[in-house]
C-alpha positions as a Markdown table, in Angstrom:
| # | Residue | x | y | z |
|---|---|---|---|---|
| 1 | Met | -13.5 | 2.8 | 14.1 |
| 2 | Thr | -13.9 | 6.2 | 13.4 |
| 3 | Thr | -15.2 | 8.9 | 10.0 |
| 4 | Ser | -11.8 | 11.4 | 8.9 |
| 5 | Pro | -12.2 | 14.7 | 8.6 |
| 6 | Pro | -10.2 | 15.9 | 4.7 |
| 7 | Asp | -7.0 | 16.1 | 6.5 |
| 8 | Ser | -6.4 | 14.5 | 9.9 |
| 9 | Gly | -3.6 | 12.3 | 11.4 |
| 10 | Asp | -2.3 | 10.3 | 14.4 |
| 11 | Ala | 1.0 | 10.5 | 15.8 |
| 12 | Gly | 2.5 | 7.2 | 16.7 |
| 13 | Ser | 3.5 | 4.4 | 15.0 |
| 14 | Gly | 13.0 | -13.2 | -12.4 |
| 15 | Asp | 10.5 | -13.7 | -14.8 |
| 16 | Arg | 7.8 | -12.2 | -15.3 |
| 17 | Pro | 4.4 | -13.4 | -16.4 |
| 18 | Ala | 3.4 | -13.3 | -20.2 |
| 19 | Asp | 0.3 | -11.4 | -19.2 |
| 20 | Pro | 1.6 | -8.3 | -17.1 |
| 21 | Leu | -1.9 | -8.0 | -15.7 |
| 22 | Ala | -2.8 | -9.7 | -13.2 |
| 23 | Glu | -7.0 | -10.5 | -12.5 |
| 24 | Gly | -8.5 | -10.1 | -9.3 |
| 25 | Ser | -11.3 | -12.7 | -9.7 |
| 26 | Pro | -10.8 | -16.1 | -10.4 |
| 27 | Asp | -13.7 | -15.6 | -13.5 |
| 28 | Arg | -11.1 | -15.7 | -16.4 |
| 29 | Ser | -13.6 | -14.2 | -18.9 |
| 30 | Leu | -13.1 | -10.8 | -17.3 |
| 31 | Val | -10.7 | -8.9 | -19.3 |
| 32 | Pro | -9.2 | -5.1 | -18.5 |
| 33 | Glu | -11.2 | -2.2 | -20.2 |
| 34 | Gly | -11.2 | 1.2 | -19.2 |
| 35 | Pro | -9.6 | 4.4 | -17.3 |
| 36 | Thr | -6.9 | 3.2 | -14.5 |
| 37 | Leu | -5.9 | 4.1 | -11.5 |
| 38 | Arg | -2.3 | 4.3 | -10.4 |
| 39 | Val | -1.7 | 3.7 | -6.5 |
| 40 | Leu | 1.8 | 4.0 | -5.4 |
| 41 | Ser | 2.5 | 2.1 | -1.6 |
| 42 | Tyr | 5.4 | 2.9 | -0.5 |
| 43 | Asn | 7.8 | 2.5 | 2.8 |
| 44 | Val | 9.7 | 5.9 | 3.2 |
| 45 | His | 11.3 | 5.3 | 5.9 |
| 46 | Arg | 10.3 | 7.6 | 8.3 |
| 47 | Trp | 11.2 | 10.4 | 5.4 |
| 48 | Gly | 14.8 | 10.4 | 7.0 |
| 49 | Asp | 16.8 | 9.3 | 4.4 |
| 50 | Asp | 17.2 | 11.3 | 0.8 |
| 51 | Arg | 14.3 | 13.1 | 0.6 |
| 52 | Ala | 15.4 | 14.5 | -3.1 |
| 53 | Ala | 16.0 | 11.4 | -4.8 |
| 54 | Leu | 12.6 | 10.0 | -2.8 |
| 55 | Ala | 10.7 | 13.0 | -4.3 |
| 56 | Arg | 11.9 | 12.5 | -7.5 |
| 57 | Val | 10.8 | 8.4 | -7.1 |
| 58 | Val | 7.6 | 9.7 | -6.5 |
| 59 | Arg | 6.8 | 12.1 | -8.5 |
| 60 | Ala | 8.9 | 9.6 | -11.4 |
| 61 | Cys | 5.0 | 7.3 | -10.2 |
| 62 | Ala | 2.6 | 9.9 | -11.3 |
| 63 | Ala | -0.2 | 8.1 | -8.9 |
| 64 | Glu | -3.3 | 9.4 | -8.5 |
| 65 | Val | -3.3 | 7.9 | -5.2 |
| 66 | Ala | 0.0 | 7.2 | -2.7 |
| 67 | Leu | -0.5 | 4.8 | 0.6 |
| 68 | Ile | 2.2 | 4.8 | 2.7 |
| 69 | Gln | 3.8 | 3.7 | 5.4 |
| 70 | Glu | 6.3 | 5.1 | 8.6 |
| 71 | Ala | 4.8 | 8.7 | 7.2 |
| 72 | Pro | 7.0 | 10.8 | 9.3 |
| 73 | Thr | 5.9 | 10.9 | 13.3 |
| 74 | Trp | 6.3 | 12.6 | 16.0 |
| 75 | Trp | 6.9 | 16.7 | 16.9 |
| 76 | Gly | 4.7 | 18.2 | 13.8 |
| 77 | Thr | 3.1 | 15.3 | 12.2 |
| 78 | Arg | 0.9 | 17.0 | 10.2 |
| 79 | Arg | 2.9 | 19.5 | 9.7 |
| 80 | Lys | 5.3 | 16.8 | 8.1 |
| 81 | Arg | 4.0 | 15.1 | 6.3 |
| 82 | Arg | 2.2 | 18.1 | 4.6 |
| 83 | Ala | 5.9 | 18.8 | 3.6 |
| 84 | Met | 6.4 | 15.6 | 3.1 |
| 85 | Ala | 3.2 | 15.3 | 0.5 |
| 86 | Ala | 4.7 | 18.7 | -1.4 |
| 87 | Thr | 7.7 | 17.6 | -2.2 |
| 88 | Phe | 5.7 | 14.8 | -4.1 |
| 89 | Gly | 3.2 | 17.4 | -5.6 |
| 90 | Met | 1.0 | 15.8 | -3.7 |
| 91 | Thr | -1.7 | 16.6 | -0.5 |
| 92 | Tyr | -1.8 | 14.4 | 2.9 |
| 93 | Val | -5.4 | 14.1 | 3.3 |
| 94 | Ala | -5.8 | 11.2 | 6.1 |
| 95 | Ala | -2.9 | 9.0 | 8.3 |
| 96 | Ser | -3.2 | 6.6 | 11.5 |
| 97 | Ala | -0.7 | 5.6 | 13.2 |
| 98 | Arg | 2.5 | 5.6 | 10.8 |
| 99 | Asn | 0.4 | 5.2 | 7.5 |
| 100 | Ala | -0.7 | 7.8 | 5.3 |
| 101 | Ile | -3.0 | 8.6 | 2.2 |
| 102 | Leu | -1.8 | 11.5 | -0.4 |
| 103 | Val | -3.9 | 12.3 | -3.4 |
| 104 | Ala | -2.5 | 14.1 | -6.7 |
| 105 | Lys | -4.6 | 16.5 | -7.5 |
| 106 | Gly | -7.7 | 16.4 | -9.0 |
| 107 | Thr | -8.2 | 13.2 | -7.6 |
| 108 | Glu | -10.5 | 12.8 | -4.4 |
| 109 | Leu | -10.6 | 10.3 | -1.5 |
| 110 | Ala | -14.1 | 10.1 | 0.1 |
| 111 | Ala | -15.5 | 8.6 | 2.9 |
| 112 | Ala | -11.7 | 7.8 | 4.7 |
| 113 | Leu | -11.4 | 5.8 | 7.7 |
| 114 | His | -8.5 | 5.2 | 10.2 |
| 115 | Trp | -8.7 | 2.6 | 13.2 |
| 116 | Arg | -6.1 | 1.8 | 15.2 |
| 117 | Val | -4.5 | -1.9 | 15.2 |
| 118 | Trp | -4.5 | -4.0 | 18.2 |
| 119 | Arg | -0.4 | -5.1 | 19.0 |
| 120 | Pro | 1.7 | -6.5 | 21.3 |
| 121 | Phe | 3.6 | -3.7 | 23.2 |
| 122 | Val | 6.8 | -6.0 | 23.9 |
| 123 | Arg | 8.7 | -8.4 | 21.6 |
| 124 | Arg | 11.0 | -11.0 | 21.9 |
| 125 | Arg | 14.0 | -10.8 | 19.4 |
| 126 | Leu | 16.8 | -13.5 | 20.1 |
| 127 | Asn | 17.2 | -13.1 | 23.7 |
| 128 | Leu | 16.1 | -9.2 | 24.1 |
| 129 | Ile | 13.0 | -7.3 | 24.4 |
| 130 | Ala | 11.8 | -4.8 | 22.6 |
| 131 | Thr | 9.1 | -2.6 | 22.1 |
| 132 | Gln | 6.4 | -1.5 | 19.1 |
| 133 | Leu | 4.7 | 1.2 | 18.1 |
| 134 | Pro | 1.1 | 1.6 | 17.9 |
| 135 | Gly | -0.3 | -0.4 | 14.6 |
| 136 | Gly | -3.0 | 1.5 | 12.4 |
| 137 | Ala | -5.1 | 1.1 | 9.2 |
| 138 | Val | -6.2 | 3.6 | 7.0 |
| 139 | Gly | -8.7 | 3.4 | 4.0 |
| 140 | Gly | -10.6 | 5.3 | 1.5 |
| 141 | Arg | -13.2 | 5.4 | -1.6 |
| 142 | Val | -12.1 | 6.2 | -4.9 |
| 143 | Thr | -14.1 | 5.9 | -7.9 |
| 144 | Leu | -12.4 | 4.3 | -11.0 |
| 145 | Gly | -14.8 | 5.2 | -14.3 |
| 146 | Gly | -17.9 | 4.2 | -12.5 |
| 147 | Thr | -16.6 | 1.9 | -10.2 |
| 148 | Glu | -16.5 | 2.7 | -6.9 |
| 149 | Leu | -13.6 | 1.2 | -4.7 |
| 150 | Ala | -11.7 | 1.1 | -1.6 |
| 151 | Leu | -8.4 | 1.7 | -1.2 |
| 152 | Val | -6.5 | 0.9 | 2.8 |
| 153 | Val | -2.8 | 1.0 | 3.4 |
| 154 | Cys | -1.6 | -1.1 | 6.8 |
| 155 | His | 2.3 | -1.8 | 8.0 |
| 156 | Leu | 2.3 | -5.1 | 10.1 |
| 157 | Gly | 4.2 | -5.5 | 13.3 |
| 158 | Leu | 7.4 | -7.4 | 13.9 |
| 159 | His | 5.6 | -9.8 | 16.7 |
| 160 | Ile | 4.7 | -12.7 | 14.5 |
| 161 | Arg | 1.9 | -14.2 | 16.0 |
| 162 | Gly | 1.0 | -10.5 | 16.8 |
| 163 | Arg | 0.6 | -9.9 | 12.8 |
| 164 | Gln | -1.9 | -12.6 | 11.9 |
| 165 | His | -4.4 | -10.6 | 15.2 |
| 166 | Glu | -3.5 | -7.4 | 13.4 |
| 167 | Leu | -3.9 | -8.6 | 9.9 |
| 168 | Asp | -7.8 | -10.1 | 11.6 |
| 169 | Gln | -8.5 | -6.2 | 12.2 |
| 170 | Val | -7.3 | -4.8 | 9.3 |
| 171 | Leu | -9.5 | -7.4 | 7.1 |
| 172 | Arg | -12.3 | -5.9 | 9.5 |
| 173 | Gly | -12.2 | -2.9 | 8.9 |
| 174 | Cys | -11.9 | -3.7 | 4.6 |
| 175 | Lys | -14.6 | -5.4 | 4.3 |
| 176 | Ser | -16.2 | -2.7 | 6.3 |
| 177 | Phe | -16.6 | -0.4 | 3.0 |
| 178 | Gly | -18.6 | -2.9 | 1.0 |
| 179 | Leu | -16.7 | -2.6 | -1.9 |
| 180 | Pro | -14.1 | -4.5 | -3.8 |
| 181 | Tyr | -10.4 | -2.8 | -2.2 |
| 182 | Leu | -6.8 | -2.9 | -2.5 |
| 183 | Leu | -4.9 | -4.0 | 0.4 |
| 184 | Val | -1.5 | -2.5 | 0.5 |
| 185 | Gly | 1.8 | -2.5 | 2.9 |
| 186 | Asp | 4.8 | -3.6 | 4.7 |
| 187 | Leu | 3.8 | -6.7 | 6.2 |
| 188 | Asn | 6.8 | -7.7 | 7.8 |
| 189 | Glu | 7.3 | -11.4 | 6.4 |
| 190 | Glu | 7.7 | -13.4 | 3.3 |
| 191 | Pro | 5.1 | -14.8 | 1.0 |
| 192 | Asp | 5.7 | -18.4 | 2.7 |
| 193 | Gly | 4.5 | -16.8 | 6.2 |
| 194 | Pro | 0.6 | -17.6 | 7.4 |
| 195 | Val | -0.1 | -13.7 | 7.1 |
| 196 | Trp | 0.1 | -13.9 | 3.5 |
| 197 | Lys | -1.3 | -17.5 | 3.2 |
| 198 | Arg | -4.7 | -16.0 | 5.4 |
| 199 | Leu | -5.0 | -13.3 | 2.2 |
| 200 | Ala | -4.7 | -16.1 | -0.4 |
| 201 | Asp | -7.4 | -17.8 | 1.7 |
| 202 | Glu | -9.4 | -14.6 | 1.8 |
| 203 | Gly | -10.0 | -14.9 | -2.1 |
| 204 | Leu | -7.4 | -11.9 | -2.8 |
| 205 | Thr | -4.5 | -11.4 | -5.5 |
| 206 | Asp | -1.3 | -11.2 | -4.8 |
| 207 | Leu | -0.2 | -8.6 | -7.5 |
| 208 | Gly | 3.3 | -8.7 | -6.5 |
| 209 | Gln | 4.4 | -12.8 | -7.1 |
| 210 | Asp | 6.2 | -11.7 | -10.4 |
| 211 | Ala | 6.9 | -8.5 | -9.0 |
| 212 | Gly | 10.3 | -9.6 | -7.2 |
| 213 | Pro | 12.0 | -8.6 | -3.9 |
| 214 | Thr | 11.3 | -5.5 | -2.0 |
| 215 | Phe | 13.7 | -5.2 | 0.8 |
| 216 | Ser | 15.8 | -3.6 | 0.8 |
| 217 | Ser | 16.1 | -1.1 | -2.1 |
| 218 | Ala | 19.9 | -1.3 | -2.2 |
| 219 | Asp | 20.1 | -5.4 | -1.9 |
| 220 | Pro | 16.9 | -6.4 | -2.8 |
| 221 | His | 16.6 | -10.4 | -1.5 |
| 222 | Lys | 13.3 | -10.1 | 0.6 |
| 223 | Arg | 9.4 | -9.7 | -0.5 |
| 224 | Ile | 8.0 | -8.1 | 2.4 |
| 225 | Asp | 5.7 | -5.4 | 1.0 |
| 226 | Gly | 2.4 | -6.6 | -0.2 |
| 227 | Ala | -0.4 | -5.7 | -2.4 |
| 228 | His | -3.4 | -7.8 | -2.6 |
| 229 | Leu | -6.5 | -7.0 | -4.9 |
| 230 | Ala | -10.4 | -8.1 | -3.9 |
| 231 | Pro | -12.4 | -10.2 | -6.7 |
| 232 | Gly | -14.7 | -7.7 | -8.6 |
| 233 | Leu | -10.7 | -5.8 | -10.3 |
| 234 | Thr | -8.0 | -6.6 | -11.5 |
| 235 | Gly | -4.5 | -4.8 | -11.7 |
| 236 | Arg | -0.9 | -5.6 | -12.1 |
| 237 | Val | 2.3 | -4.1 | -10.8 |
| 238 | Val | 4.5 | -1.8 | -13.0 |
| 239 | Pro | 8.1 | -2.8 | -13.3 |
| 240 | Leu | 10.2 | -0.3 | -11.5 |
| 241 | Asp | 12.5 | -0.4 | -14.5 |
| 242 | Glu | 9.4 | 0.3 | -16.8 |
| 243 | Ile | 9.2 | 3.7 | -15.4 |
| 244 | Glu | 10.9 | 7.0 | -16.7 |
| 245 | Gly | 12.9 | 8.9 | -14.2 |
| 246 | Ile | 13.2 | 6.3 | -11.7 |
| 247 | Thr | 17.5 | 5.2 | -11.3 |
| 248 | Gln | 18.7 | 2.5 | -8.7 |
| 249 | Ala | 20.8 | 5.2 | -6.9 |
| 250 | Asp | 17.4 | 7.3 | -5.8 |
| 251 | Leu | 16.2 | 3.8 | -5.1 |
| 252 | Ala | 18.4 | 2.8 | -2.8 |
| 253 | Ala | 19.1 | 6.0 | -1.7 |
| 254 | Ala | 14.9 | 7.5 | -0.9 |
| 255 | Ser | 14.5 | 4.0 | 1.5 |
| 256 | Asp | 14.7 | 1.5 | 2.9 |
| 257 | His | 12.1 | -0.2 | 0.9 |
| 258 | Leu | 11.4 | -0.5 | -2.5 |
| 259 | Pro | 8.3 | 1.4 | -4.1 |
| 260 | Met | 5.1 | -0.7 | -5.1 |
| 261 | Leu | 3.0 | 0.7 | -8.4 |
| 262 | Ile | -0.2 | -0.8 | -8.6 |
| 263 | Glu | -2.2 | -0.3 | -12.0 |
| 264 | Leu | -5.9 | -0.9 | -11.0 |
| 265 | Thr | -8.7 | -1.4 | -13.6 |
| 266 | Thr | -11.9 | -2.5 | -13.6 |
| 267 | Pro | -13.3 | -5.6 | -16.1 |
| 268 | Arg | -15.7 | -6.3 | -18.5 |
| 269 | Thr | -16.8 | -9.3 | -20.0 |
| 270 | Arg | -16.3 | -10.5 | -22.8 |
| 271 | Ala | -19.8 | -11.3 | -23.4 |
| 272 | Ala | -20.0 | -7.5 | -23.4 |
| 273 | Asp | -18.6 | -7.3 | -26.7 |
| 274 | Arg | -21.0 | -9.9 | -28.3 |
């Protein structure tokens, strides 16, 4: 695990609930209070689709932090990522493999950590052999009101058993912050899989369980993107149809995945009001 400078990156790799806030703590006496932090999780498909549509979607979300999967890589990696961030009105600050963190003006990401995630180089798909790009995860500290928390983004691989080993490495990185955290990413697995079970066993809240499918953007039928919240925080995934300025046409053109916009809040106990 490596401490990142402020601008670093690696080339490589429907019924809604009555209460829209899913609690990241088992203590039901906690209620949301105070400031919010808007965090966007988005697989941008290497910035290779309709860039203008993608920029419109991201700008409409008006997030303070964007946790990007499949950020552009290879030749001119940092230049491409800075250019992409600029189209969103944001700044590129840290990355590992194909994951990147962008921040809006006035938002500070501190103590960024990035680490490589070991994954099998080859995998079988039916009767074929395919290779996988190196994995990674990246995170950093932010402050919400008076609460410090960590934001972490990952992109798990396509090797079924390999994903579980990758998640072990990602969770070790999350815990290294010593803070409550939000973990987001393209998990490449639906919620009945072992990765999701492990996340639940860790005590994390699945914020997207009522948000609907995330893939594909043109024909959403699978939920393979996750947003999981540690105890001590509360949050929700904002329904896309509540975000002014987003159109179905732009969503389908911008990427092959749908974005997830998460609103985080800090909880307080009702006893504090007495």
